[in-house]
NUGUKE-671265 format. One record per atom (N, C-alpha, C): residue number from 1; x, y, z. Coordinates in nm, 2 decimals. Atoms other than C-alpha are relative to their C-alpha. Layout:
BEGIN
NUM:X:Y:Z
...
END
This chain:
BEGIN
1:0.08:-0.12:0.00
1:0.00:0.00:0.00
1:0.09:0.13:0.01
2:-0.07:-0.12:0.01
2:0.14:0.34:-0.10
2:-0.07:0.11:0.09
3:0.06:-0.11:-0.07
3:0.09:0.62:0.16
3:0.01:0.13:-0.07
4:0.02:-0.14:0.07
4:-0.03:0.95:0.02
4:0.04:0.11:0.09
5:-0.03:-0.12:-0.09
5:0.10:1.28:0.15
5:-0.13:0.08:0.01
6:0.13:-0.08:-0.02
6:-0.19:1.48:0.30
6:0.01:0.13:-0.07
7:0.00:-0.12:0.07
7:-0.30:1.77:0.09
7:-0.06:0.12:0.06
8:0.04:-0.12:-0.08
8:-0.41:2.00:0.37
8:0.12:0.07:0.07
9:-0.11:-0.08:-0.06
9:-0.22:2.27:0.55
9:0.00:-0.01:0.16
10:-0.01:0.01:-0.14
10:-0.25:2.14:0.90
10:0.13:0.01:0.06
11:-0.12:0.00:-0.07
11:0.02:2.23:1.14
11:0.03:-0.12:0.09
12:-0.04:0.12:-0.08
12:0.21:1.94:1.31
12:0.11:0.05:0.10
13:-0.12:-0.02:-0.09
13:0.46:1.93:1.60
13:-0.04:0.10:0.12
14:0.03:-0.09:-0.12
14:0.48:2.12:1.93
14:0.00:0.16:-0.03
15:0.01:-0.14:0.03
15:0.53:2.45:1.76
15:-0.13:0.07:-0.01
16:0.14:-0.06:0.01
16:0.16:2.50:1.70
16:-0.04:0.04:0.14
17:0.05:-0.03:-0.14
17:0.08:2.49:2.07
17:0.08:0.13:0.06
18:-0.09:-0.11:-0.04
18:0.38:2.73:2.13
18:-0.05:0.13:-0.06
19:0.04:-0.12:0.07
19:0.26:2.97:1.87
19:-0.14:0.06:0.05
20:0.12:-0.04:-0.05
20:-0.09:2.97:2.01
20:0.01:0.07:0.13
21:-0.02:-0.06:-0.13
21:0.03:3.04:2.36
21:0.06:0.14:-0.02
22:-0.05:-0.13:0.03
22:0.23:3.33:2.23
22:-0.10:0.10:-0.05
23:0.09:-0.09:0.05
23:-0.06:3.47:2.04
23:-0.10:0.04:0.10
24:0.09:-0.02:-0.11
24:-0.29:3.43:2.35
24:0.07:0.10:0.10
25:-0.07:-0.10:-0.08
25:-0.03:3.61:2.56
25:0.00:0.15:-0.05
26:0.01:-0.13:0.05
26:-0.01:3.89:2.32
26:-0.13:0.07:0.01
27:0.15:-0.06:-0.01
27:-0.39:3.94:2.31
27:-0.03:0.04:0.15
28:0.03:-0.03:-0.14
28:-0.40:3.93:2.69
28:0.08:0.12:0.05
29:-0.08:-0.11:-0.03
29:-0.11:4.17:2.72
29:-0.06:0.13:-0.05
30:0.07:-0.12:0.07
30:-0.28:4.42:2.48
30:-0.12:0.03:0.08
31:0.13:-0.03:-0.07
31:-0.60:4.38:2.67
31:0.03:0.08:0.14
32:-0.03:-0.07:-0.13
32:-0.43:4.47:3.00
32:0.04:0.14:-0.03
33:-0.04:-0.15:0.03
33:-0.27:4.78:2.84
33:-0.12:0.08:-0.03
34:0.10:-0.09:0.03
34:-0.60:4.90:2.71
34:-0.09:0.03:0.14
35:0.08:-0.02:-0.13
35:-0.79:4.84:3.05
35:0.05:0.09:0.09
36:-0.07:-0.08:-0.10
36:-0.53:4.98:3.28
36:0.02:0.15:-0.04
37:-0.02:-0.13:0.04
37:-0.45:5.28:3.07
37:-0.14:0.08:-0.02
38:0.13:-0.06:0.01
38:-0.81:5.36:2.99
38:-0.06:0.03:0.14
39:0.03:-0.03:-0.13
39:-0.89:5.34:3.36
39:0.06:0.13:0.05
40:-0.08:-0.10:-0.06
40:-0.61:5.57:3.44
40:-0.04:0.14:-0.07
41:0.03:-0.15:0.06
41:-0.68:5.85:3.18
41:-0.15:0.04:0.01
42:0.14:-0.04:-0.02
42:-1.06:5.83:3.22
42:-0.02:0.06:0.14
43:0.01:-0.06:-0.13
43:-1.01:5.88:3.59
43:0.05:0.14:0.00
44:-0.06:-0.13:0.00
44:-0.78:6.18:3.54
44:-0.11:0.09:-0.08
45:0.10:-0.08:0.08
45:-1.05:6.31:3.28
45:-0.12:0.04:0.09
46:0.12:-0.04:-0.09
46:-1.31:6.30:3.56
46:0.04:0.11:0.09
47:-0.04:-0.11:-0.09
47:-1.10:6.55:3.76
47:0.04:0.12:-0.08
48:-0.05:-0.12:0.08
48:-0.96:6.77:3.46
48:0.00:-0.03:-0.14
49:-0.01:0.02:0.13
49:-0.98:6.82:3.10
49:0.13:0.06:-0.06
50:-0.13:-0.05:0.06
50:-0.62:6.95:3.07
50:0.07:-0.10:-0.07
51:-0.06:0.10:0.10
51:-0.45:6.79:2.78
51:0.13:-0.05:0.06
52:-0.13:0.04:-0.06
52:-0.11:6.80:2.95
52:0.00:-0.09:0.12
53:0.02:0.10:-0.11
53:-0.23:6.63:3.26
53:-0.04:-0.13:-0.05
54:0.04:0.14:0.06
54:-0.40:6.36:3.06
54:0.12:-0.07:-0.07
55:-0.11:0.07:0.08
55:-0.09:6.30:2.84
55:0.10:-0.04:0.10
56:-0.08:0.05:-0.09
56:0.13:6.29:3.14
56:-0.04:-0.12:0.08
57:0.06:0.11:-0.06
57:-0.09:6.05:3.32
57:0.01:-0.13:-0.08
58:0.01:0.13:0.09
58:-0.13:5.82:3.02
58:0.14:-0.05:-0.03
59:-0.13:0.03:0.03
59:0.24:5.82:2.94
59:0.06:-0.08:0.12
60:-0.05:0.06:-0.12
60:0.33:5.74:3.30
60:-0.06:-0.14:0.02
61:0.07:0.14:-0.01
61:0.08:5.45:3.30
61:0.04:-0.10:-0.10
62:-0.06:0.08:0.11
62:0.20:5.32:2.97
62:0.13:-0.05:0.04
63:-0.13:0.06:-0.03
63:0.56:5.30:3.08
63:0.01:-0.07:0.12
64:0.01:0.09:-0.13
64:0.49:5.17:3.43
64:-0.06:-0.13:-0.03
65:0.08:0.12:0.03
65:0.25:4.91:3.30
65:0.09:-0.09:-0.10
66:-0.08:0.09:0.10
66:0.47:4.79:3.00
66:0.13:-0.04:0.07
67:-0.13:0.04:-0.07
67:0.79:4.78:3.21
67:-0.03:-0.10:0.10
68:0.04:0.10:-0.10
68:0.61:4.59:3.49
68:-0.04:-0.13:-0.05
69:0.03:0.13:0.06
69:0.48:4.34:3.25
69:0.13:-0.07:-0.05
70:-0.14:0.04:0.05
70:0.82:4.30:3.09
70:0.08:-0.07:0.11
71:-0.08:0.05:-0.10
71:0.99:4.25:3.42
71:-0.06:-0.13:0.06
72:0.06:0.11:-0.05
72:0.74:4.01:3.56
72:0.00:-0.12:-0.09
73:-0.01:0.11:0.09
73:0.74:3.80:3.25
73:0.14:-0.05:-0.01
74:-0.14:0.04:0.01
74:1.12:3.80:3.24
74:0.03:-0.09:0.12
75:-0.02:0.09:-0.13
75:1.13:3.66:3.60
75:-0.07:-0.12:-0.01
76:0.08:0.13:0.01
76:0.85:3.41:3.54
76:0.07:-0.10:-0.09
77:-0.06:0.08:0.11
77:1.00:3.28:3.22
77:0.14:-0.05:0.03
78:-0.13:0.05:-0.04
78:1.35:3.27:3.36
78:0.00:-0.11:0.10
79:0.03:0.11:-0.08
79:1.23:3.06:3.64
79:-0.04:-0.13:-0.07
80:0.03:0.12:0.08
80:1.07:2.81:3.40
80:0.11:-0.05:-0.07
81:-0.12:0.07:0.07
81:1.38:2.79:3.19
81:0.10:-0.06:0.08
82:-0.10:0.07:-0.09
82:1.60:2.72:3.49
82:-0.06:-0.12:0.04
83:0.05:0.13:-0.05
83:1.37:2.45:3.60
83:0.00:-0.10:-0.12
84:-0.02:0.08:0.11
84:1.37:2.31:3.24
84:0.15:-0.05:-0.02
85:-0.13:0.04:0.02
85:1.74:2.31:3.22
85:0.04:-0.10:0.11
86:-0.04:0.08:-0.11
86:1.78:2.16:3.56
86:-0.06:-0.15:-0.02
87:0.05:0.14:0.02
87:1.55:1.87:3.47
87:0.08:-0.07:-0.12
88:-0.07:0.05:0.10
88:1.73:1.82:3.15
88:0.15:-0.06:0.04
89:-0.12:0.03:-0.06
89:2.06:1.81:3.34
89:0.00:-0.13:0.08
90:0.02:0.12:-0.08
90:1.93:1.55:3.58
90:-0.02:-0.12:-0.09
91:0.02:0.11:0.09
91:1.81:1.34:3.30
91:0.12:-0.05:-0.07
92:-0.13:0.04:0.06
92:2.14:1.35:3.13
92:0.09:-0.08:0.09
93:-0.08:0.07:-0.10
93:2.31:1.24:3.46
93:-0.06:-0.15:0.01
94:0.06:0.15:-0.03
94:2.07:0.94:3.50
94:0.02:-0.08:-0.12
95:-0.03:0.08:0.13
95:2.12:0.83:3.13
95:0.15:-0.04:0.01
96:-0.13:0.04:-0.01
96:2.49:0.83:3.20
96:0.04:-0.09:0.10
97:-0.03:0.09:-0.10
97:2.48:0.64:3.52
97:-0.09:-0.12:0.01
98:0.10:0.10:-0.02
98:2.17:0.42:3.49
98:-0.07:-0.02:-0.14
99:0.06:-0.01:0.13
99:2.11:0.37:3.12
99:-0.11:-0.11:-0.02
100:0.11:0.11:0.00
100:1.91:0.03:3.17
100:-0.13:0.04:0.07
101:0.13:-0.04:-0.09
101:1.68:0.17:3.43
101:-0.07:0.11:-0.08
102:0.06:-0.11:0.08
102:1.62:0.48:3.21
102:-0.08:-0.07:-0.13
103:0.08:0.06:0.11
103:1.53:0.24:2.92
103:-0.12:-0.07:0.03
104:0.13:0.05:-0.05
104:1.28:0.06:3.13
104:-0.10:0.10:0.03
105:0.09:-0.11:-0.02
105:1.14:0.38:3.24
105:-0.07:0.05:-0.12
106:0.06:-0.05:0.12
106:1.09:0.50:2.89
106:-0.09:-0.09:-0.06
107:0.10:0.09:0.05
107:0.93:0.17:2.79
107:-0.13:0.00:0.07
108:0.11:0.00:-0.08
108:0.69:0.20:3.08
108:-0.09:0.13:-0.03
109:0.07:-0.11:0.04
109:0.60:0.55:2.98
109:-0.06:-0.01:-0.13
110:0.07:0.03:0.14
110:0.53:0.44:2.61
110:-0.12:-0.09:0.02
111:0.10:0.09:-0.04
111:0.33:0.15:2.76
111:-0.12:0.08:0.05
112:0.11:-0.07:-0.06
112:0.12:0.40:2.95
112:-0.07:0.09:-0.10
113:0.06:-0.07:0.12
113:0.05:0.59:2.62
113:-0.08:-0.09:-0.08
114:0.07:0.09:0.08
114:-0.11:0.28:2.49
114:0.07:-0.09:-0.09
115:-0.07:0.10:0.08
115:0.16:0.08:2.32
115:0.01:-0.14:0.06
116:-0.02:0.13:-0.06
116:0.18:-0.29:2.37
116:0.13:-0.02:0.05
117:-0.12:0.02:-0.06
117:0.46:-0.43:2.57
117:0.12:-0.01:-0.09
118:-0.11:0.01:0.09
118:0.67:-0.55:2.29
118:0.04:0.12:-0.09
119:-0.03:-0.11:0.09
119:0.62:-0.26:2.07
119:0.06:0.12:0.08
120:-0.05:-0.11:-0.08
120:0.68:-0.01:2.36
120:0.15:-0.02:0.02
121:-0.15:0.03:-0.02
121:1.02:-0.18:2.42
121:0.08:0.02:-0.13
122:-0.07:-0.04:0.13
122:1.12:-0.16:2.05
122:0.00:0.13:-0.03
123:0.00:-0.15:0.02
123:1.02:0.21:2.03
123:0.09:0.05:0.09
124:-0.09:-0.05:-0.09
124:1.21:0.28:2.34
124:0.15:-0.03:-0.04
125:-0.14:0.02:0.04
125:1.52:0.12:2.22
125:0.05:0.07:-0.13
126:-0.02:-0.09:0.12
126:1.49:0.29:1.88
126:0.02:0.14:0.03
127:-0.02:-0.13:-0.04
127:1.45:0.62:2.04
127:0.13:0.03:0.07
128:-0.11:-0.01:-0.08
128:1.72:0.56:2.29
128:0.13:0.00:-0.09
129:-0.11:0.02:0.09
129:1.96:0.46:2.00
129:0.02:0.14:-0.08
130:-0.01:-0.13:0.08
130:1.87:0.78:1.81
130:0.04:0.11:0.08
131:-0.03:-0.11:-0.09
131:1.87:1.04:2.09
131:-0.06:-0.02:0.13
132:0.05:0.04:-0.13
132:1.83:0.91:2.44
132:-0.07:0.13:0.08
133:0.05:-0.12:-0.08
133:1.80:1.26:2.60
133:-0.12:0.06:-0.05
134:0.12:-0.05:0.07
134:1.56:1.39:2.35
134:-0.12:-0.08:0.03
135:0.11:0.10:-0.02
135:1.34:1.08:2.39
135:-0.07:0.03:0.14
136:0.04:-0.02:-0.13
136:1.32:1.13:2.76
136:-0.06:0.13:0.03
137:0.05:-0.14:-0.01
137:1.28:1.51:2.75
137:-0.14:0.01:-0.05
138:0.14:-0.02:0.06
138:0.98:1.48:2.52
138:-0.11:-0.09:0.05
139:0.10:0.09:-0.05
139:0.81:1.17:2.66
139:-0.01:0.01:0.14
140:0.02:0.01:-0.15
140:0.89:1.19:3.04
140:-0.02:0.14:0.04
141:0.01:-0.13:-0.06
141:0.93:1.57:3.08
141:-0.09:0.09:-0.08
142:0.08:-0.09:0.08
142:0.73:1.72:2.80
142:0.08:0.12:-0.05
143:-0.08:-0.12:0.03
143:1.02:1.95:2.70
143:0.06:-0.03:-0.14
144:-0.07:0.00:0.12
144:1.16:2.01:2.36
144:0.14:0.07:0.03
145:-0.12:-0.06:-0.03
145:1.53:2.07:2.42
145:0.05:0.11:-0.09
146:-0.04:-0.10:0.10
146:1.56:2.28:2.11
146:-0.08:0.13:0.01
147:0.10:-0.11:0.00
147:1.28:2.51:2.21
147:-0.03:0.03:0.14
148:0.01:-0.05:-0.13
148:1.34:2.62:2.57
148:-0.06:0.13:0.01
149:0.06:-0.14:-0.01
149:1.15:2.92:2.68
149:0.10:0.11:0.02
150:-0.10:-0.11:0.00
150:1.34:3.25:2.62
150:-0.06:0.11:0.08
151:0.04:-0.11:-0.08
151:1.29:3.51:2.89
151:0.00:0.13:-0.06
152:-0.02:-0.12:0.08
152:1.41:3.79:2.67
152:-0.12:0.02:-0.10
153:0.11:-0.01:0.10
153:1.15:3.70:2.40
153:-0.13:0.03:0.06
154:0.12:-0.02:-0.07
154:0.87:3.68:2.65
154:-0.01:0.15:0.06
155:0.00:-0.13:-0.06
155:0.96:4.01:2.82
155:-0.02:0.10:-0.11
156:0.02:-0.09:0.12
156:0.98:4.19:2.48
156:-0.14:0.00:-0.05
157:0.14:0.02:0.07
157:0.65:4.04:2.35
157:-0.10:0.07:0.12
158:0.08:-0.05:-0.09
158:0.49:4.14:2.69
158:-0.01:0.16:-0.01
159:-0.03:-0.15:0.00
159:0.64:4.50:2.67
159:-0.09:0.06:-0.13
160:0.05:-0.05:0.12
160:0.53:4.54:2.31
160:-0.16:-0.01:-0.01
161:0.15:0.02:0.00
161:0.17:4.40:2.36
161:-0.07:0.11:0.09
162:0.06:-0.10:-0.10
162:0.10:4.62:2.66
162:0.01:0.14:-0.05
163:-0.01:-0.14:0.06
163:0.24:4.93:2.48
163:-0.10:0.02:-0.11
164:0.09:-0.02:0.11
164:0.03:4.87:2.17
164:-0.15:0.02:0.06
165:0.14:-0.02:-0.06
165:-0.29:4.83:2.38
165:-0.02:0.13:0.08
166:0.02:-0.12:-0.08
166:-0.21:5.13:2.60
166:0.00:0.13:-0.09
167:-0.01:-0.13:0.09
167:-0.15:5.37:2.30
167:-0.14:0.03:-0.04
168:0.13:-0.04:0.05
168:-0.52:5.34:2.20
168:-0.06:0.10:0.09
169:0.07:-0.10:-0.08
169:-0.68:5.50:2.51
169:0.08:0.13:0.02
170:-0.08:-0.12:-0.01
170:-0.39:5.74:2.53
170:-0.02:0.09:-0.11
171:0.02:-0.07:0.12
171:-0.43:5.87:2.18
171:-0.14:0.05:0.00
172:0.13:-0.04:0.00
172:-0.80:5.87:2.22
172:-0.04:0.10:0.09
173:0.04:-0.11:-0.10
173:-0.81:6.10:2.52
173:0.08:0.12:-0.02
174:-0.08:-0.13:0.02
174:-0.54:6.35:2.40
174:-0.03:0.06:-0.13
175:0.02:-0.05:0.13
175:-0.61:6.39:2.03
175:-0.13:0.08:-0.03
176:0.14:-0.08:0.03
176:-0.99:6.49:2.01
176:0.00:0.13:0.08
177:0.02:-0.12:-0.07
177:-1.12:6.82:2.12
177:-0.05:-0.03:0.14
178:0.02:0.03:-0.14
178:-1.18:6.86:2.49
178:-0.15:-0.06:0.02
179:0.13:0.04:-0.02
179:-1.56:6.82:2.46
179:-0.04:-0.14:-0.05
180:0.03:0.12:0.06
180:-1.54:6.49:2.27
180:0.10:-0.11:0.05
181:-0.09:0.09:-0.04
181:-1.25:6.32:2.44
181:-0.06:-0.12:0.07
182:0.04:0.10:-0.07
182:-1.44:6.12:2.69
182:-0.08:-0.11:-0.07
183:0.08:0.11:0.06
183:-1.70:5.95:2.48
183:0.07:-0.08:-0.12
184:-0.08:0.07:0.10
184:-1.45:5.89:2.19
184:0.09:-0.11:0.06
185:-0.08:0.10:-0.07
185:-1.22:5.71:2.43
185:-0.08:-0.11:0.04
186:0.08:0.10:-0.05
186:-1.49:5.51:2.59
186:-0.04:-0.09:-0.12
187:0.04:0.09:0.12
187:-1.62:5.39:2.24
187:0.12:-0.07:-0.06
188:-0.12:0.06:0.06
188:-1.26:5.32:2.12
188:0.04:-0.11:0.09
189:-0.05:0.12:-0.10
189:-1.18:5.11:2.43
189:-0.09:-0.11:0.00
190:0.09:0.11:0.00
190:-1.50:4.92:2.42
190:0.01:-0.09:-0.13
191:-0.02:0.06:0.13
191:-1.45:4.84:2.06
191:0.14:-0.09:0.00
192:-0.13:0.08:-0.01
192:-1.08:4.73:2.12
192:-0.02:-0.12:0.10
193:0.02:0.11:-0.09
193:-1.20:4.51:2.42
193:-0.07:-0.11:-0.06
194:0.06:0.09:0.07
194:-1.44:4.35:2.21
194:0.07:-0.08:-0.10
195:-0.10:0.09:0.08
195:-1.19:4.25:1.96
195:0.09:-0.08:0.07
196:-0.08:0.07:-0.08
196:-0.96:4.14:2.22
196:-0.07:-0.13:0.06
197:0.08:0.11:-0.05
197:-1.24:3.91:2.37
197:-0.03:-0.09:-0.11
198:0.03:0.08:0.13
198:-1.32:3.78:2.02
198:0.12:-0.08:-0.02
199:-0.14:0.07:0.05
199:-0.95:3.70:1.94
199:0.03:-0.11:0.11
200:-0.03:0.10:-0.10
200:-0.89:3.53:2.28
200:-0.08:-0.12:0.00
201:0.10:0.12:0.00
201:-1.21:3.32:2.25
201:0.04:-0.09:-0.13
202:-0.03:0.07:0.11
202:-1.12:3.21:1.90
202:0.14:-0.08:0.01
203:-0.13:0.07:-0.02
203:-0.75:3.13:1.99
203:-0.02:-0.12:0.10
204:0.03:0.10:-0.10
204:-0.89:2.92:2.29
204:-0.11:-0.09:-0.03
205:0.12:0.08:0.04
205:-1.18:2.77:2.10
205:-0.11:0.00:0.10
206:0.10:-0.02:-0.10
206:-1.41:2.91:2.36
206:-0.11:0.08:-0.06
207:0.12:-0.08:0.04
207:-1.76:3.07:2.33
207:0.03:0.14:-0.01
208:-0.03:-0.13:0.04
208:-1.72:3.41:2.16
208:-0.08:0.11:0.09
209:0.09:-0.09:-0.05
209:-2.02:3.58:2.31
209:0.04:0.03:0.16
210:-0.03:-0.01:-0.14
210:-1.93:3.52:2.68
210:0.14:0.07:0.02
211:-0.13:-0.07:-0.01
211:-1.57:3.63:2.63
211:0.00:0.14:-0.04
212:0.01:-0.14:0.03
212:-1.65:3.95:2.46
212:-0.08:0.08:0.11
213:0.08:-0.06:-0.11
213:-1.92:4.03:2.73
213:0.09:0.02:0.12
214:-0.08:-0.02:-0.10
214:-1.67:3.96:3.00
214:0.10:0.12:-0.02
215:-0.11:-0.10:0.02
215:-1.40:4.18:2.84
215:-0.06:0.14:0.00
216:0.05:-0.13:0.01
216:-1.62:4.47:2.76
216:-0.07:0.03:0.15
217:0.06:-0.04:-0.12
217:-1.81:4.45:3.10
217:0.12:0.04:0.11
218:-0.12:-0.02:-0.09
218:-1.46:4.45:3.29
218:0.05:0.14:-0.04
219:-0.04:-0.14:0.05
219:-1.36:4.76:3.08
219:-0.11:0.11:0.05
220:0.11:-0.09:-0.05
220:-1.70:4.94:3.16
220:0.03:0.03:0.14
221:-0.02:-0.01:-0.14
221:-1.65:4.88:3.53
221:0.12:0.08:0.04
222:-0.12:-0.07:-0.03
222:-1.29:4.99:3.54
222:-0.02:0.15:-0.03
223:0.01:-0.14:0.05
223:-1.37:5.32:3.35
223:-0.11:0.07:0.09
224:0.09:-0.06:-0.08
224:-1.68:5.38:3.55
224:0.04:0.03:0.14
225:-0.03:-0.02:-0.14
225:-1.52:5.34:3.89
225:0.12:0.11:0.00
226:-0.10:-0.11:0.00
226:-1.21:5.55:3.80
226:-0.05:0.14:-0.03
227:0.06:-0.14:0.04
227:-1.42:5.83:3.63
227:-0.06:0.04:0.12
228:0.06:-0.05:-0.13
228:-1.63:5.85:3.95
228:0.10:0.04:0.11
229:-0.11:-0.05:-0.10
229:-1.32:5.87:4.17
229:0.06:0.12:-0.04
230:-0.07:-0.13:0.04
230:-1.16:6.13:3.95
230:-0.10:0.11:0.01
231:0.10:-0.11:-0.02
231:-1.49:6.34:3.94
231:-0.02:0.03:0.15
232:0.01:-0.04:-0.14
232:-1.52:6.32:4.32
232:0.12:0.08:0.04
233:-0.13:-0.07:-0.04
233:-1.15:6.42:4.37
233:-0.02:0.14:-0.06
234:0.01:-0.13:0.06
234:-1.21:6.71:4.12
234:-0.09:0.08:0.07
235:0.11:-0.08:-0.06
235:-1.52:6.82:4.29
235:0.04:0.06:0.13
236:-0.04:-0.04:-0.13
236:-1.35:6.85:4.62
236:0.13:0.09:-0.01
237:-0.11:-0.09:0.03
237:-1.06:7.03:4.46
237:0.14:-0.06:0.04
238:-0.12:0.06:-0.04
238:-0.79:6.76:4.53
238:0.09:0.00:-0.13
END
């Protein structure tokens, strides 16, 4: 029987899941930038319509938020990378000191995935002969040794995503005339949040309607609370 090559464009390999995770993180980072900056500038707008004050507050929020996101992501992913490297180093030591025990372990792992005993043994032996460390890394640890998480990439992506999201409410609050700033900002933010909710739902294969409502609802609450606080402080002259 001749095997035919599939004629579809379906992606294979672990790279697909990794790309989806990056896309989802980018959407969520942009969403955070939109909500936090919108809440900040709308709150300030409740107290004053001074363009300089709004621009200063918005820029400060954008820089503080993007740098905080980048730093947090760098620390988190660095910890994950260190854990992955430590696990690989331990596996390498075990393969050097106890190769037979590791072969048995790999056989059992493959058997647990549904292979029959004899087939699991044969596959384990072939994988070990080809690249024992890679076999254990992928089957036992769920790690691709060639695609360890990169903290600098993660930090840069978070910084960029947050900045792109934060620019929308910042520009919407400072560019229009004073009498139109607030409602233009609110409409722009709600439209962007709806798009982020739709994108995150599609990437995660989740119901779109609920995701959009949650996203838009959260933005409405954030802007309403900060605007009320800003208006109150402005009214008392703070």
